[in-house]
N, C-alpha and C positions, 0 to 999 in steps of 0.2 A: 235831610240834615241839611242846613243854614247854608248859605254861601259861605259865611262868614267862618265857618268851623272846614268849608274845606280849604279855605284859604290858608288857615291856621295848620292845618294838617300837611298842605304842599308848603308852609313856608318853613316847619319841622322836618320834614323829608332835608330841604334842601340845607337845612342848618344842619344836621345826620351827617349829608354828604362832604360837607365843607371843613367840619371836624377836623381835630387834628388827625391828619391821615397814618404816621408812619411812627412807628417806633422801634428805638433800637435797646436793646438790653443785651447782658452779660451770661453767657451759659449757666447755668444752674439757680441764676435766678429767679424771682416771680415776677409776675405780668397782668395786669389787668388792661381788655381791651373794652374800650365802653362802647355802651349802643345804648339808648334813652327811646323812649316810645310814648305815643299818650291812645294808643289802640286796645289797654287794657279797660279804657271806662267803656267800651262799646258792645260786646256781648265775650265773657268770661269763656262760656262754655266752647269758641270757636275761635279763640286766639291761637294760635302757633305761631312759633319763633325757632329758626334756625340758621345755626354757622355752619359757613362751608367755608374750606381751604381750598386755594387753587392752586393746584400745583401748575400746572400751564394753562394757555389757553381753553383747552378742550378736556380738560383732568379738573376732579374736584372732587374733595372728601368730605362728609359730614363729620362735623365734632361733637356735637351737639344739636339739640334738640326738644322740644318742649310742644307736645301733640295731644288733644283728647285729658289731657287733666295729668300729662305725667311723662314727667325727663326721661330722654334716652342718653347715656352720659360714655357709652361703650363701642360709639360706634367706627371707631377712626385704633388700629388694635395700638399703635406707636404711642398714643395721647390717652389711654386707657390709665383712667385711674389720677389723672393729670389735670383734668378740665373740669369746670363747674360755673355755674352761674352765682353771682359775687351777690345779690340781693333780692330781694321781693321783684321779680320779674314779671310778675302778675301787675303791677302798681306801675311798672311803668324804667325799671332799672333791669334791661338783658345783657348788661355787661358780661363779659367772658373771661375767666382768671385759670391760666395758663401757673402752674408749679414746677421748679425743678428745670428751667428751659433748658432745651438742646438744640442741634444746631438744625435738626429736620423741623422744629417747629415753626423755622422761615420761611412767611410766604407773604400773600393775600391774601385777608382775611372780609369776609362779607357777612354781616348781619341782615336777617329776612325777617319782618316783622309784618303776621296777616291777619286782618278779622274783620267780619262781613265785609268783605269783597274790597278792603281796604290795605295798603302795603307803606312799610315805610323799611328802609335799609339804613346801613353805616358800610364804608369802605376803608378798611384799616392795613397797613402793611406795616408785618415786622422785621425786623432783621435781628438777626441771635450772633453776638460775637462771642469767640473767646478767646481769652488770653493766650499768650505763648504758654506753652507747657515747657518744663522746666531743662530749660538748656542746659547740653551737651557739650565740656569743657575737654579738650584734650592738646599735647604738646606735640609739634615734630621738629626734630632736627636733636642738634647735641647740646646740652649743657656744659661748654665747655670754653675757657674765655678764648676770644677771637673770632668766636664761631655765631653761626645765624640759627636764630630759635623762630619758629611758628606755633602760634596761640590760636585755636582751632574754637569755634563755639557756634553754637546750632541746635534752633525749637524744632524737634520732630513734627508739633504741630499746632495750631493758632489760627487767627484772622489776618490775613494778610493785610496791607503789608507790617512785614516785623523788622523792626530796628535794632542793630546791635552795638553796644559802645562798651570800649575797654576800657576799663582805670586801675589805678594802682590803690592798693589799701596801704593805708600807714600800720604796721604791727604792733603799735600799741593800744591804741582807741578804734582802729578798723574805718579810718576817715577816708573818705576819697582822693584819692592824688592824683596829679596828670601822670602820664606816661613817660617813661625816661626819652631825653632827648634823640638816641638812636634808636627810635622805634617809628614805624611805619603804617600806616593805614592801608587795607587793599579795598581802592574805590570802587570797584564792581563785587567786592566780595566784605561788605562790614564786619562779618564774624571774625576777618581773619586780621591779624596783627604780627606783622614781622620785627623782630627785636635785632638786629644788625651789629656786629664786634661787639658780644656778649663782655660785659666786667663784673667786677664784683660789686658794683652799683644796680647790675640788674635784677642782683637778687630780691625776694618780694613774693609779698601776695598781689595775684591778679586776680582783679573781678568780669566778667562778661554782665550786660543789664539785656536780656531779650524785653523789649515793648511793642506795643500795639494799645491802640485804643480801647481794649478791655483790661489793660495791666499790662504785668511784667513781671518778670520772673528772672533768678538770677543763678551763678554758678562761680566758683572760686578755684582758681591754681596756685599750687607753692612752683615755683621757681628757685631754686637754688644752682649757683654756677661755679664752679670747681676747676681747681689748676689744672693745669694740663698734667706738672707737674707730679702731685699729689693723685692723680691718676693710674701714672707710670709707677709707683712708688705702689701702689694697691695691686696692681698690676702682676708686680715684680713679687711681691707676695703669695698671691693668690700662686701664682707657678710653681714656686718654692716650696708652698705647702703640697700641690699635687705631684712635687718629683720627689720631695720626703716621703709619701705615701705610699707613691708606686715603690720606690726601691724599699720602703719598708716589707710590702707586701711581696716584693720578689726574696725578700731574704725569708720569711716567712715560708712561703713557697717550698723553696729549697731545701731548707730546715727539713721540713714535713716529709718530701722525695726521699731526704738524704735517710732517713729516717725508717722509711718503709722500703726503701731496698738493701737497708743493713737486717730489717727482720725479714727478710723473703729471703737472703743469704742463708740466713740461718735455720731460715726450716726446709732450705733443699738442701743444705751439707747432707746431711743424715741418707738421703735419699739418693742423690750421687753417691755413696758407697757402698751402698746395699745392688746400684745398677750393675755398677762398675767388677764389682768383686766374680769374679768365672769359678765356678767348682772347680776341683785339680781333676787332670784326665789320666785314665788309666793308659797305660804303656805298654803294648804288647811285646812280648821278650821272643826275640828272634831264636827258634832251636836251632843250634849247629849239629851236624852229626859228620864223627868222622870215623865210622867205625873200622874203615880198611888204615886208615893211621893209629888206630889205639893196633889192630891188630897185628900190625908190623913193629909196635913198638913193645905189644907183651914177648914175638918171638923173638925178637933180636937179640941179644947179647950188649953188656956192657959198652961194650966197645963202640957200637954202633949207635948210642944212642944221639947220642947229639945230632948224626945223619938223621934220625929218625923224628928229632926234635923240627929238624929246619923243614923235614918234608909234611910235618903236622900246621905247623905257620903256613907253607904255602898254598895246605887245605881247609884253611882258617879264612888265607884270602879270598881264594877264589870263591870258596862257598858264599862271602859276603859282597862279593860284587856281582855275583848270578846270582843271588836270591832278591826276588823282583819286590819292588816297595810294598806294602801291605796298604789297602784303604779299607777304612772301615765298611762293613757291607752295607749296602743301599737298599732301602725299605720301599715298598712300595705304597699307595693311600689306602689299601685294603689292609696292611700290615699294621700300617700309624692308627687305624679304626678300630684294632684289636678283633678285626675278624679271621687275619687268618694268621698266624704266629710266624715270626720271621726263623728261616733255616739259619741252622751254623751254621759257619765257612770249618772245613775240614781244613787246618793250616799246617795239621803236620803233613798230609798228601803234598798241600804247596812246598811246604820244603825237600820233602822225598822228590820231585820232583825236579825243583830247580838245583838239587846240587849235582852238578856234573860228576863221573868216576875218575878220580885222584890216580894219577896216574903216580906210580911207587917206583922209585929209582932202583936202576939194575943193580947196584947194589945191594939192597936191602933186599932182593929175592935171592941172589947170590950168598948169602947166609940165612934164608930160610930154606931153602936145599942142603944144604950142608947138614 
């Protein structure tokens, strides 16, 4: 190889190194990283092309390579299916194309071309920026006249820095307008706007716009300021409805319980009558004996009947007082179970024993001896 050729290749290498070294693209877009060489004219069978991604000073990953007449584009799992050579890399254009960029694609790329012991390379820095995600808008405070209201806005993701801007929208054509005079923006947190001393003029649509170098997203809030008097009326109406419903429920409950009680009393009345009724008890007739009185009455004459009657009444009185109180016989458990028959009480014997001897008046005896 002549000295002129070597000088030319060296100049090309310098040109590749001094070419545009930084690209900035938005996520989800496509990018082409340039790499041109002239080594394909030497020996095509020994041409090698390699793209590397430097993660750090000591760590790097192979993105795509050409070696031994074959292309290898599945070396990096995160970029598999998204990288390729853009043109005829054998003729001198070994540029790398990456589609559907992701934040993990950002880094320093090196293109190395080798053929017949000669080298060429290119260094390119790729930056991938993400536009803000759709921000979330919310309110903090009371929507009442005279109160304070805070408007909050924040994006969950996106390349920093992200700036926030609140504006009011016209309800007719949604044209951007300035915020009310009583609004204040938080300097330390631009996503927060404080509306002080709310009035009916504060009612309307408010939009938050989140912006960075990759793009912007927005969200909208509806602010409706209410009269304090209207709130009181609504609260009173709600309380009245709740009280009315409670009273109605109580009346229905009492009515149901009254019907249940009445039905229970009607069902229990016949049972109470049957339980309170008692079977008639058998009364024991106490036998009275006054044989001596009767004998004296039969033996006496008609003139002494009154005396005999008096004696008979005295005998009956004494017999009643002397007769013990008769109680029903007591049965043992065996008798109740039917194993032993109860013994009958001899009431006649009790009567005979209980009746004492009756004193017959002397006058009566005198008449008997006659």
